[in-house]
PDB file of N, CA, C and O in Angstrom, chain B, residues numbered from 101:
ATOM      1  N   MET B 101      -8.272 -13.176  -2.376  1.00  0.00           N
ATOM      2  CA  MET B 101      -8.447 -11.862  -1.794  1.00  0.00           C
ATOM      3  C   MET B 101      -9.116 -11.019  -2.818  1.00  0.00           C
ATOM      4  O   MET B 101      -8.672 -11.003  -3.965  1.00  0.00           O
ATOM      5  N   THR B 102     -10.131 -10.334  -2.486  1.00  0.00           N
ATOM      6  CA  THR B 102     -10.791  -9.429  -3.378  1.00  0.00           C
ATOM      7  C   THR B 102     -10.075  -8.180  -3.554  1.00  0.00           C
ATOM      8  O   THR B 102      -9.148  -7.878  -2.803  1.00  0.00           O
ATOM      9  N   HIS B 103     -10.478  -7.399  -4.559  1.00  0.00           N
ATOM     10  CA  HIS B 103      -9.861  -6.078  -4.739  1.00  0.00           C
ATOM     11  C   HIS B 103     -10.108  -5.138  -3.542  1.00  0.00           C
ATOM     12  O   HIS B 103      -9.240  -4.362  -3.143  1.00  0.00           O
ATOM     13  N   THR B 104     -11.333  -5.242  -2.988  1.00  0.00           N
ATOM     14  CA  THR B 104     -11.587  -4.382  -1.838  1.00  0.00           C
ATOM     15  C   THR B 104     -10.734  -4.719  -0.623  1.00  0.00           C
ATOM     16  O   THR B 104     -10.164  -3.853   0.040  1.00  0.00           O
ATOM     17  N   GLU B 105     -10.673  -6.113  -0.348  1.00  0.00           N
ATOM     18  CA  GLU B 105      -9.855  -6.590   0.704  1.00  0.00           C
ATOM     19  C   GLU B 105      -8.426  -6.132   0.608  1.00  0.00           C
ATOM     20  O   GLU B 105      -7.828  -5.634   1.562  1.00  0.00           O
ATOM     21  N   TYR B 106      -7.865  -6.335  -0.669  1.00  0.00           N
ATOM     22  CA  TYR B 106      -6.548  -5.857  -0.903  1.00  0.00           C
ATOM     23  C   TYR B 106      -6.304  -4.411  -0.694  1.00  0.00           C
ATOM     24  O   TYR B 106      -5.294  -4.030  -0.104  1.00  0.00           O
ATOM     25  N   PHE B 107      -7.224  -3.566  -1.173  1.00  0.00           N
ATOM     26  CA  PHE B 107      -7.151  -2.217  -0.904  1.00  0.00           C
ATOM     27  C   PHE B 107      -7.200  -1.779   0.538  1.00  0.00           C
ATOM     28  O   PHE B 107      -6.509  -0.852   0.962  1.00  0.00           O
ATOM     29  N   GLU B 108      -8.006  -2.448   1.248  1.00  0.00           N
ATOM     30  CA  GLU B 108      -8.147  -2.290   2.783  1.00  0.00           C
ATOM     31  C   GLU B 108      -6.789  -2.655   3.382  1.00  0.00           C
ATOM     32  O   GLU B 108      -6.297  -1.910   4.230  1.00  0.00           O
ATOM     33  N   ALA B 109      -6.185  -3.714   3.000  1.00  0.00           N
ATOM     34  CA  ALA B 109      -4.910  -4.160   3.450  1.00  0.00           C
ATOM     35  C   ALA B 109      -3.760  -3.058   3.237  1.00  0.00           C
ATOM     36  O   ALA B 109      -2.882  -2.827   4.069  1.00  0.00           O
ATOM     37  N   LEU B 110      -3.893  -2.431   2.030  1.00  0.00           N
ATOM     38  CA  LEU B 110      -2.909  -1.403   1.720  1.00  0.00           C
ATOM     39  C   LEU B 110      -3.150  -0.237   2.700  1.00  0.00           C
ATOM     40  O   LEU B 110      -2.178   0.327   3.204  1.00  0.00           O
ATOM     41  N   GLY B 111      -4.362   0.131   2.979  1.00  0.00           N
ATOM     42  CA  GLY B 111      -4.670   1.173   3.952  1.00  0.00           C
ATOM     43  C   GLY B 111      -4.274   0.945   5.346  1.00  0.00           C
ATOM     44  O   GLY B 111      -4.038   1.908   6.076  1.00  0.00           O
ATOM     45  N   HIS B 112      -4.180  -0.330   5.788  1.00  0.00           N
ATOM     46  CA  HIS B 112      -3.818  -0.704   7.139  1.00  0.00           C
ATOM     47  C   HIS B 112      -2.291  -1.010   7.293  1.00  0.00           C
ATOM     48  O   HIS B 112      -1.768  -1.126   8.401  1.00  0.00           O
ATOM     49  N   HIS B 113      -1.633  -1.129   6.159  1.00  0.00           N
ATOM     50  CA  HIS B 113      -0.206  -1.459   6.177  1.00  0.00           C
ATOM     51  C   HIS B 113       0.606  -0.289   6.826  1.00  0.00           C
ATOM     52  O   HIS B 113       0.313   0.883   6.587  1.00  0.00           O
ATOM     53  N   ASP B 114       1.583  -0.623   7.610  1.00  0.00           N
ATOM     54  CA  ASP B 114       2.534   0.378   8.195  1.00  0.00           C
ATOM     55  C   ASP B 114       3.529   0.674   7.069  1.00  0.00           C
ATOM     56  O   ASP B 114       4.490  -0.078   6.905  1.00  0.00           O
ATOM     57  N   TRP B 115       3.336   1.737   6.290  1.00  0.00           N
ATOM     58  CA  TRP B 115       4.175   2.062   5.206  1.00  0.00           C
ATOM     59  C   TRP B 115       5.571   2.648   5.743  1.00  0.00           C
ATOM     60  O   TRP B 115       6.533   2.778   4.986  1.00  0.00           O
ATOM     61  N   TYR B 116       5.613   2.982   7.062  1.00  0.00           N
ATOM     62  CA  TYR B 116       6.760   3.602   7.536  1.00  0.00           C
ATOM     63  C   TYR B 116       7.521   2.701   8.477  1.00  0.00           C
ATOM     64  O   TYR B 116       8.328   3.174   9.277  1.00  0.00           O
ATOM     65  N   TYR B 117       7.271   1.396   8.390  1.00  0.00           N
ATOM     66  CA  TYR B 117       7.924   0.414   9.255  1.00  0.00           C
ATOM     67  C   TYR B 117       9.449   0.494   9.212  1.00  0.00           C
ATOM     68  O   TYR B 117      10.147   0.238  10.193  1.00  0.00           O
ATOM     69  N   ASN B 118       9.925   0.864   8.027  1.00  0.00           N
ATOM     70  CA  ASN B 118      11.483   0.877   7.823  1.00  0.00           C
ATOM     71  C   ASN B 118      12.150   1.939   8.780  1.00  0.00           C
ATOM     72  O   ASN B 118      13.351   1.888   9.047  1.00  0.00           O
ATOM     73  N   TYR B 119      11.340   2.860   9.258  1.00  0.00           N
ATOM     74  CA  TYR B 119      11.901   3.896  10.149  1.00  0.00           C
ATOM     75  C   TYR B 119      11.885   3.535  11.719  1.00  0.00           C
ATOM     76  O   TYR B 119      12.346   4.267  12.595  1.00  0.00           O
ATOM     77  N   SER B 120      11.281   2.293  11.924  1.00  0.00           N
ATOM     78  CA  SER B 120      11.097   1.833  13.397  1.00  0.00           C
ATOM     79  C   SER B 120      12.359   1.519  13.976  1.00  0.00           C
ATOM     80  O   SER B 120      13.261   0.987  13.328  1.00  0.00           O
ATOM     81  N   ASP B 121      12.454   1.854  15.260  1.00  0.00           N
ATOM     82  CA  ASP B 121      13.548   1.463  16.068  1.00  0.00           C
ATOM     83  C   ASP B 121      13.299   0.141  16.772  1.00  0.00           C
ATOM     84  O   ASP B 121      14.199  -0.429  17.389  1.00  0.00           O
ATOM     85  N   ASP B 122      12.076  -0.333  16.673  1.00  0.00           N
ATOM     86  CA  ASP B 122      11.553  -1.554  17.320  1.00  0.00           C
ATOM     87  C   ASP B 122      11.682  -2.684  16.189  1.00  0.00           C
ATOM     88  O   ASP B 122      10.994  -2.677  15.169  1.00  0.00           O
ATOM     89  N   HIS B 123      12.551  -3.561  16.464  1.00  0.00           N
ATOM     90  CA  HIS B 123      12.884  -4.670  15.563  1.00  0.00           C
ATOM     91  C   HIS B 123      11.595  -5.589  15.268  1.00  0.00           C
ATOM     92  O   HIS B 123      11.444  -6.086  14.151  1.00  0.00           O
ATOM     93  N   ARG B 124      10.840  -5.760  16.120  1.00  0.00           N
ATOM     94  CA  ARG B 124       9.611  -6.475  16.013  1.00  0.00           C
ATOM     95  C   ARG B 124       8.618  -5.754  14.955  1.00  0.00           C
ATOM     96  O   ARG B 124       8.037  -6.367  14.060  1.00  0.00           O
ATOM     97  N   ALA B 125       8.514  -4.427  15.177  1.00  0.00           N
ATOM     98  CA  ALA B 125       7.610  -3.577  14.315  1.00  0.00           C
ATOM     99  C   ALA B 125       8.268  -3.683  12.901  1.00  0.00           C
ATOM    100  O   ALA B 125       7.544  -3.925  11.936  1.00  0.00           O
ATOM    101  N   TRP B 126       9.555  -3.518  12.751  1.00  0.00           N
ATOM    102  CA  TRP B 126      10.278  -3.626  11.472  1.00  0.00           C
ATOM    103  C   TRP B 126      10.053  -4.898  10.829  1.00  0.00           C
ATOM    104  O   TRP B 126       9.719  -4.916   9.644  1.00  0.00           O
ATOM    105  N   THR B 127      10.208  -6.016  11.521  1.00  0.00           N
ATOM    106  CA  THR B 127      10.036  -7.333  10.932  1.00  0.00           C
ATOM    107  C   THR B 127       8.589  -7.570  10.503  1.00  0.00           C
ATOM    108  O   THR B 127       8.346  -8.157   9.449  1.00  0.00           O
ATOM    109  N   LYS B 128       7.619  -7.115  11.317  1.00  0.00           N
ATOM    110  CA  LYS B 128       6.243  -7.273  10.912  1.00  0.00           C
ATOM    111  C   LYS B 128       5.928  -6.469   9.673  1.00  0.00           C
ATOM    112  O   LYS B 128       5.257  -6.959   8.766  1.00  0.00           O
ATOM    113  N   GLY B 129       6.397  -5.261   9.625  1.00  0.00           N
ATOM    114  CA  GLY B 129       6.167  -4.345   8.501  1.00  0.00           C
ATOM    115  C   GLY B 129       6.821  -5.009   7.244  1.00  0.00           C
ATOM    116  O   GLY B 129       6.185  -5.043   6.190  1.00  0.00           O
ATOM    117  N   LEU B 130       8.056  -5.529   7.330  1.00  0.00           N
ATOM    118  CA  LEU B 130       8.724  -6.081   6.186  1.00  0.00           C
ATOM    119  C   LEU B 130       7.977  -7.333   5.713  1.00  0.00           C
ATOM    120  O   LEU B 130       7.791  -7.556   4.517  1.00  0.00           O
ATOM    121  N   THR B 131       7.569  -8.116   6.665  1.00  0.00           N
ATOM    122  CA  THR B 131       6.841  -9.396   6.255  1.00  0.00           C
ATOM    123  C   THR B 131       5.527  -9.055   5.485  1.00  0.00           C
ATOM    124  O   THR B 131       5.190  -9.651   4.462  1.00  0.00           O
ATOM    125  N   GLU B 132       4.807  -8.038   6.066  1.00  0.00           N
ATOM    126  CA  GLU B 132       3.563  -7.586   5.417  1.00  0.00           C
ATOM    127  C   GLU B 132       3.825  -6.986   4.013  1.00  0.00           C
ATOM    128  O   GLU B 132       3.123  -7.295   3.050  1.00  0.00           O
ATOM    129  N   SER B 133       4.864  -6.115   3.931  1.00  0.00           N
ATOM    130  CA  SER B 133       5.122  -5.542   2.594  1.00  0.00           C
ATOM    131  C   SER B 133       5.463  -6.568   1.599  1.00  0.00           C
ATOM    132  O   SER B 133       5.046  -6.447   0.447  1.00  0.00           O
ATOM    133  N   LYS B 134       6.176  -7.553   1.942  1.00  0.00           N
ATOM    134  CA  LYS B 134       6.517  -8.666   1.013  1.00  0.00           C
ATOM    135  C   LYS B 134       5.283  -9.420   0.588  1.00  0.00           C
ATOM    136  O   LYS B 134       5.126  -9.815  -0.567  1.00  0.00           O
ATOM    137  N   ARG B 135       4.369  -9.616   1.610  1.00  0.00           N
ATOM    138  CA  ARG B 135       3.164 -10.375   1.296  1.00  0.00           C
ATOM    139  C   ARG B 135       2.234  -9.524   0.308  1.00  0.00           C
ATOM    140  O   ARG B 135       1.698 -10.037  -0.674  1.00  0.00           O
ATOM    141  N   LEU B 136       2.095  -8.216   0.647  1.00  0.00           N
ATOM    142  CA  LEU B 136       1.338  -7.367  -0.268  1.00  0.00           C
ATOM    143  C   LEU B 136       1.881  -7.328  -1.683  1.00  0.00           C
ATOM    144  O   LEU B 136       1.148  -7.408  -2.669  1.00  0.00           O
ATOM    145  N   GLN B 137       3.218  -7.200  -1.739  1.00  0.00           N
ATOM    146  CA  GLN B 137       3.805  -7.194  -3.097  1.00  0.00           C
ATOM    147  C   GLN B 137       3.772  -8.602  -3.888  1.00  0.00           C
ATOM    148  O   GLN B 137       3.788  -8.683  -5.116  1.00  0.00           O
ATOM    149  N   SER B 138       3.729  -9.621  -3.063  1.00  0.00           N
ATOM    150  CA  SER B 138       3.670 -11.011  -3.639  1.00  0.00           C
ATOM    151  C   SER B 138       2.207 -11.198  -4.295  1.00  0.00           C
ATOM    152  O   SER B 138       2.018 -11.707  -5.399  1.00  0.00           O
ATOM    153  N   ILE B 139       1.190 -10.697  -3.426  1.00  0.00           N
ATOM    154  CA  ILE B 139      -0.166 -10.820  -3.878  1.00  0.00           C
ATOM    155  C   ILE B 139      -0.392 -10.008  -5.181  1.00  0.00           C
ATOM    156  O   ILE B 139      -1.050 -10.442  -6.127  1.00  0.00           O
ATOM    157  N   ALA B 140       0.213  -8.788  -5.150  1.00  0.00           N
ATOM    158  CA  ALA B 140      -0.024  -7.861  -6.302  1.00  0.00           C
ATOM    159  C   ALA B 140       0.619  -8.470  -7.620  1.00  0.00           C
ATOM    160  O   ALA B 140       0.160  -8.146  -8.716  1.00  0.00           O
ATOM    161  N   GLN B 141       1.618  -9.297  -7.517  1.00  0.00           N
ATOM    162  CA  GLN B 141       2.216  -9.752  -8.681  1.00  0.00           C
ATOM    163  C   GLN B 141       1.333 -10.699  -9.417  1.00  0.00           C
ATOM    164  O   GLN B 141       1.563 -10.971 -10.596  1.00  0.00           O
ATOM    165  N   GLU B 142       0.319 -11.217  -8.754  1.00  0.00           N
ATOM    166  CA  GLU B 142      -0.667 -12.209  -9.327  1.00  0.00           C
ATOM    167  C   GLU B 142      -1.719 -11.516 -10.235  1.00  0.00           C
ATOM    168  O   GLU B 142      -2.316 -12.184 -11.080  1.00  0.00           O
ATOM    169  N   ASN B 143      -1.960 -10.177 -10.076  1.00  0.00           N
ATOM    170  CA  ASN B 143      -3.001  -9.582 -10.683  1.00  0.00           C
ATOM    171  C   ASN B 143      -2.626  -8.158 -11.107  1.00  0.00           C
ATOM    172  O   ASN B 143      -2.197  -7.366 -10.268  1.00  0.00           O
ATOM    173  N   PRO B 144      -2.790  -7.800 -12.466  1.00  0.00           N
ATOM    174  CA  PRO B 144      -2.399  -6.440 -12.804  1.00  0.00           C
ATOM    175  C   PRO B 144      -3.167  -5.373 -12.114  1.00  0.00           C
ATOM    176  O   PRO B 144      -2.586  -4.328 -11.820  1.00  0.00           O
ATOM    177  N   THR B 145      -4.452  -5.550 -11.823  1.00  0.00           N
ATOM    178  CA  THR B 145      -5.164  -4.480 -11.129  1.00  0.00           C
ATOM    179  C   THR B 145      -4.643  -4.298  -9.672  1.00  0.00           C
ATOM    180  O   THR B 145      -4.580  -3.169  -9.184  1.00  0.00           O
ATOM    181  N   LEU B 146      -4.287  -5.357  -9.008  1.00  0.00           N
ATOM    182  CA  LEU B 146      -3.751  -5.193  -7.683  1.00  0.00           C
ATOM    183  C   LEU B 146      -2.320  -4.615  -7.746  1.00  0.00           C
ATOM    184  O   LEU B 146      -1.947  -3.887  -6.825  1.00  0.00           O
ATOM    185  N   LEU B 147      -1.565  -4.873  -8.695  1.00  0.00           N
ATOM    186  CA  LEU B 147      -0.297  -4.344  -8.943  1.00  0.00           C
ATOM    187  C   LEU B 147      -0.347  -2.733  -9.091  1.00  0.00           C
ATOM    188  O   LEU B 147       0.465  -1.976  -8.559  1.00  0.00           O
ATOM    189  N   ARG B 148      -1.358  -2.365  -9.842  1.00  0.00           N
ATOM    190  CA  ARG B 148      -1.637  -0.992 -10.084  1.00  0.00           C
ATOM    191  C   ARG B 148      -2.010  -0.210  -8.757  1.00  0.00           C
ATOM    192  O   ARG B 148      -1.541   0.896  -8.486  1.00  0.00           O
ATOM    193  N   MET B 149      -2.925  -0.915  -7.942  1.00  0.00           N
ATOM    194  CA  MET B 149      -3.288  -0.484  -6.660  1.00  0.00           C
ATOM    195  C   MET B 149      -2.129  -0.254  -5.767  1.00  0.00           C
ATOM    196  O   MET B 149      -2.016   0.786  -5.118  1.00  0.00           O
ATOM    197  N   TYR B 150      -1.224  -1.266  -5.728  1.00  0.00           N
ATOM    198  CA  TYR B 150      -0.069  -1.227  -4.938  1.00  0.00           C
ATOM    199  C   TYR B 150       0.814  -0.059  -5.225  1.00  0.00           C
ATOM    200  O   TYR B 150       1.231   0.685  -4.337  1.00  0.00           O
ATOM    201  N   LYS B 151       1.107   0.090  -6.585  1.00  0.00           N
ATOM    202  CA  LYS B 151       2.016   1.122  -7.089  1.00  0.00           C
ATOM    203  C   LYS B 151       1.406   2.489  -6.731  1.00  0.00           C
ATOM    204  O   LYS B 151       2.100   3.322  -6.146  1.00  0.00           O
ATOM    205  N   ASP B 152       0.146   2.739  -7.059  1.00  0.00           N
ATOM    206  CA  ASP B 152      -0.472   3.994  -6.892  1.00  0.00           C
ATOM    207  C   ASP B 152      -0.573   4.366  -5.383  1.00  0.00           C
ATOM    208  O   ASP B 152      -0.319   5.517  -5.029  1.00  0.00           O
ATOM    209  N   TYR B 153      -0.921   3.463  -4.539  1.00  0.00           N
ATOM    210  CA  TYR B 153      -1.012   3.707  -3.180  1.00  0.00           C
ATOM    211  C   TYR B 153       0.346   4.022  -2.562  1.00  0.00           C
ATOM    212  O   TYR B 153       0.524   4.946  -1.768  1.00  0.00           O
ATOM    213  N   SER B 154       1.298   3.176  -2.992  1.00  0.00           N
ATOM    214  CA  SER B 154       2.679   3.389  -2.519  1.00  0.00           C
ATOM    215  C   SER B 154       3.166   4.755  -2.850  1.00  0.00           C
ATOM    216  O   SER B 154       3.682   5.467  -1.989  1.00  0.00           O
ATOM    217  N   ASP B 155       3.005   5.140  -4.116  1.00  0.00           N
ATOM    218  CA  ASP B 155       3.437   6.414  -4.606  1.00  0.00           C
ATOM    219  C   ASP B 155       2.715   7.500  -3.809  1.00  0.00           C
ATOM    220  O   ASP B 155       3.358   8.481  -3.437  1.00  0.00           O
ATOM    221  N   TRP B 156       1.481   7.386  -3.540  1.00  0.00           N
ATOM    222  CA  TRP B 156       0.735   8.381  -2.799  1.00  0.00           C
ATOM    223  C   TRP B 156       1.196   8.517  -1.350  1.00  0.00           C
ATOM    224  O   TRP B 156       1.330   9.616  -0.814  1.00  0.00           O
ATOM    225  N   VAL B 157       1.425   7.400  -0.763  1.00  0.00           N
ATOM    226  CA  VAL B 157       1.908   7.432   0.620  1.00  0.00           C
ATOM    227  C   VAL B 157       3.231   8.044   0.808  1.00  0.00           C
ATOM    228  O   VAL B 157       3.481   8.695   1.822  1.00  0.00           O
ATOM    229  N   ASN B 158       4.178   7.841  -0.230  1.00  0.00           N
ATOM    230  CA  ASN B 158       5.572   8.349  -0.148  1.00  0.00           C
ATOM    231  C   ASN B 158       5.731   9.700  -0.654  1.00  0.00           C
ATOM    232  O   ASN B 158       6.858  10.194  -0.698  1.00  0.00           O
ATOM    233  N   MET B 159       4.580  10.422  -1.088  1.00  0.00           N
ATOM    234  CA  MET B 159       4.658  11.899  -1.379  1.00  0.00           C
ATOM    235  C   MET B 159       4.772  12.701  -0.146  1.00  0.00           C
ATOM    236  O   MET B 159       4.389  12.300   0.953  1.00  0.00           O
ATOM    237  N   SER B 160       5.312  13.844  -0.369  1.00  0.00           N
ATOM    238  CA  SER B 160       5.252  14.779   0.770  1.00  0.00           C
ATOM    239  C   SER B 160       3.873  15.213   1.143  1.00  0.00           C
ATOM    240  O   SER B 160       2.985  15.047   0.307  1.00  0.00           O
ATOM    241  N   VAL B 161       3.595  15.735   2.265  1.00  0.00           N
ATOM    242  CA  VAL B 161       2.335  16.138   2.716  1.00  0.00           C
ATOM    243  C   VAL B 161       1.707  17.102   1.795  1.00  0.00           C
ATOM    244  O   VAL B 161       0.521  17.073   1.464  1.00  0.00           O
ATOM    245  N   GLU B 162       2.668  18.038   1.369  1.00  0.00           N
ATOM    246  CA  GLU B 162       2.188  19.151   0.420  1.00  0.00           C
ATOM    247  C   GLU B 162       1.759  18.585  -0.924  1.00  0.00           C
ATOM    248  O   GLU B 162       0.741  18.995  -1.482  1.00  0.00           O
ATOM    249  N   ALA B 163       2.495  17.692  -1.414  1.00  0.00           N
ATOM    250  CA  ALA B 163       2.199  17.054  -2.703  1.00  0.00           C
ATOM    251  C   ALA B 163       0.934  16.307  -2.594  1.00  0.00           C
ATOM    252  O   ALA B 163       0.179  16.328  -3.566  1.00  0.00           O
ATOM    253  N   ARG B 164       0.595  15.633  -1.513  1.00  0.00           N
ATOM    254  CA  ARG B 164      -0.591  14.736  -1.284  1.00  0.00           C
ATOM    255  C   ARG B 164      -1.879  15.709  -1.429  1.00  0.00           C
ATOM    256  O   ARG B 164      -2.938  15.296  -1.903  1.00  0.00           O
ATOM    257  N   ARG B 165      -1.704  16.969  -1.001  1.00  0.00           N
ATOM    258  CA  ARG B 165      -2.851  17.841  -1.068  1.00  0.00           C
ATOM    259  C   ARG B 165      -3.269  18.192  -2.537  1.00  0.00           C
ATOM    260  O   ARG B 165      -4.404  18.576  -2.820  1.00  0.00           O
ATOM    261  N   GLU B 166      -2.313  18.039  -3.402  1.00  0.00           N
ATOM    262  CA  GLU B 166      -2.600  18.336  -4.772  1.00  0.00           C
ATOM    263  C   GLU B 166      -3.012  17.194  -5.671  1.00  0.00           C
ATOM    264  O   GLU B 166      -3.373  17.375  -6.834  1.00  0.00           O
ATOM    265  N   VAL B 167      -2.940  15.974  -5.069  1.00  0.00           N
ATOM    266  CA  VAL B 167      -3.136  14.757  -5.891  1.00  0.00           C
ATOM    267  C   VAL B 167      -4.321  13.978  -5.217  1.00  0.00           C
ATOM    268  O   VAL B 167      -4.485  13.929  -3.998  1.00  0.00           O
ATOM    269  N   HIS B 168      -5.075  13.414  -6.086  1.00  0.00           N
ATOM    270  CA  HIS B 168      -6.190  12.485  -5.729  1.00  0.00           C
ATOM    271  C   HIS B 168      -5.666  11.249  -4.926  1.00  0.00           C
ATOM    272  O   HIS B 168      -4.800  10.510  -5.394  1.00  0.00           O
ATOM    273  N   LYS B 169      -6.190  11.072  -3.783  1.00  0.00           N
ATOM    274  CA  LYS B 169      -5.785   9.891  -2.841  1.00  0.00           C
ATOM    275  C   LYS B 169      -6.564   8.682  -3.644  1.00  0.00           C
ATOM    276  O   LYS B 169      -7.755   8.730  -3.949  1.00  0.00           O
ATOM    277  N   PRO B 170      -5.722   7.650  -3.913  1.00  0.00           N
ATOM    278  CA  PRO B 170      -6.316   6.396  -4.526  1.00  0.00           C
ATOM    279  C   PRO B 170      -7.494   5.853  -3.603  1.00  0.00           C
ATOM    280  O   PRO B 170      -7.425   5.816  -2.374  1.00  0.00           O
ATOM    281  N   GLU B 171      -8.488   5.473  -4.294  1.00  0.00           N
ATOM    282  CA  GLU B 171      -9.647   4.815  -3.667  1.00  0.00           C
ATOM    283  C   GLU B 171      -9.998   3.551  -4.316  1.00  0.00           C
ATOM    284  O   GLU B 171      -9.754   3.505  -5.521  1.00  0.00           O
ATOM    285  N   VAL B 172     -10.529   2.493  -3.765  1.00  0.00           N
ATOM    286  CA  VAL B 172     -10.866   1.316  -4.388  1.00  0.00           C
ATOM    287  C   VAL B 172     -11.777   1.495  -5.509  1.00  0.00           C
ATOM    288  O   VAL B 172     -11.677   0.707  -6.450  1.00  0.00           O
ATOM    289  N   GLU B 173     -12.643   2.408  -5.542  1.00  0.00           N
ATOM    290  CA  GLU B 173     -13.575   2.624  -6.609  1.00  0.00           C
ATOM    291  C   GLU B 173     -12.771   2.996  -7.944  1.00  0.00           C
ATOM    292  O   GLU B 173     -13.273   2.768  -9.044  1.00  0.00           O
ATOM    293  N   ASP B 174     -11.598   3.535  -7.817  1.00  0.00           N
ATOM    294  CA  ASP B 174     -10.756   3.878  -8.944  1.00  0.00           C
ATOM    295  C   ASP B 174     -10.464   2.665  -9.760  1.00  0.00           C
ATOM    296  O   ASP B 174     -10.223   2.767 -10.962  1.00  0.00           O
ATOM    297  N   TYR B 175     -10.480   1.504  -9.129  1.00  0.00           N
ATOM    298  CA  TYR B 175      -9.959   0.275  -9.815  1.00  0.00           C
ATOM    299  C   TYR B 175     -11.091  -0.764 -10.068  1.00  0.00           C
ATOM    300  O   TYR B 175     -10.852  -1.842 -10.612  1.00  0.00           O
ATOM    301  N   LEU B 176     -12.383  -0.383  -9.636  1.00  0.00           N
ATOM    302  CA  LEU B 176     -13.475  -1.379  -9.970  1.00  0.00           C
ATOM    303  C   LEU B 176     -14.176  -0.934 -11.208  1.00  0.00           C
ATOM    304  O   LEU B 176     -14.439   0.254 -11.398  1.00  0.00           O
ATOM    305  N   ASN B 177     -14.488  -1.908 -12.077  1.00  0.00           N
ATOM    306  CA  ASN B 177     -15.148  -1.590 -13.377  1.00  0.00           C
ATOM    307  C   ASN B 177     -16.529  -1.263 -13.136  1.00  0.00           C
ATOM    308  O   ASN B 177     -17.267  -0.966 -14.076  1.00  0.00           O
TER     309      ASN B 177
END
């Protein structure tokens, strides 16, 4: 998986799956989360992408307005 593909996967991931009342949605989100984390462990750049994107997603809406949203270009040399 390329850096761009991984970053796109982060953007499509349901970061709020844990709040779902639908067990199927929760299971799918958990499986995808574990997959993304596993892939990230193989590459320091992907791990940084995961951490930065996760931190950004989990910020309050107000805090997001003040912080640069991670973009794939931030990680490409």
